[in-house]
C-alpha positions in Angstrom: -0.2 0.0 0.0 2.8 2.5 0.8 4.4 2.2 -2.8 1.2 2.4 -4.4 0.6 5.7 -2.3 4.3 7.0 -3.1 3.5 6.1 -7.1 0.6 7.8 -6.7 1.9 11.1 -5.2 4.5 10.8 -8.0 2.2 11.2 -10.8 0.9 13.9 -8.8 0.2 16.1 -5.5 -3.1 14.4 -3.6 -4.7 15.2 -0.8 -6.2 11.5 1.4 -9.3 11.1 0.6 -7.8 11.8 -3.8 -5.7 8.2 -2.7 -8.6 6.8 -1.2 -10.8 6.7 -4.2 -7.7 6.2 -6.9 -6.8 3.6 -4.6 -9.8 2.0 -3.5 -9.3 2.1 -0.1 -11.0 3.7 3.1 -9.8 6.8 4.8 -8.3 5.1 7.8 -6.0 2.7 6.4 -4.5 5.7 4.4 -4.5 8.2 6.7 -2.6 5.0 9.2 0.0 4.6 6.0 0.1 8.8 5.3 1.2 8.8 8.6 4.2 5.6 8.5 5.3 7.6 5.1 5.8 10.6 6.7 7.4 9.7 10.3 10.2 8.2 7.9 10.9 10.7 5.2 9.2 9.8 2.4 6.3 12.0 1.7 5.9 15.9 2.6 2.6 17.8 3.5 0.8 21.2 2.5 -1.7 22.3 4.4 -3.8 22.0 7.6 -6.6 19.5 7.9 -8.6 17.5 5.6 -7.5 19.9 2.7 -3.8 18.7 3.0 -1.9 18.2 0.5 0.9 15.3 0.1 4.4 15.3 -2.2 6.8 12.5 -2.1 9.9 13.7 -0.5 13.3 14.8 -2.2 14.9 11.3 -1.0 12.2 9.0 -2.5 12.5 12.5 -5.6 16.0 11.8 -6.2 16.2 8.2 -5.5 12.6 7.1 -7.7 13.9 5.2 -10.7 15.8 2.8 -8.0 12.5 2.4 -6.3 11.1 1.4 -8.9 14.0 -0.9 -10.2 13.4 -2.7 -6.7 9.6 -2.7 -6.7 10.2 -4.3 -10.5 12.6 -6.5 -8.5 10.3 -7.7 -6.3 7.1 -8.1 -8.9 5.2 -4.8 -7.3 5.2 -3.2 -10.8 5.5 -4.4 -14.3 8.6 -3.0 -17.1 7.5 -0.5 -18.8 5.4 1.5 -16.1 
């Protein structure tokens, strides 16, 4: 789920509700994973409350190709994506 959130945010920044709708999971699940990603400096956020927008962190942005390669090798991502 966390890798799906990161991939989603690299396409464009989103709020938690937009992530829920895109990934087809409930809000509390997304909130939990967003919290873990924030704690580990994988994403950043702007704003407050419901309108808070999440972005990939500079760490993710600078290592995104390596991240995708790891996901491909683990079978979580198809070639060409």
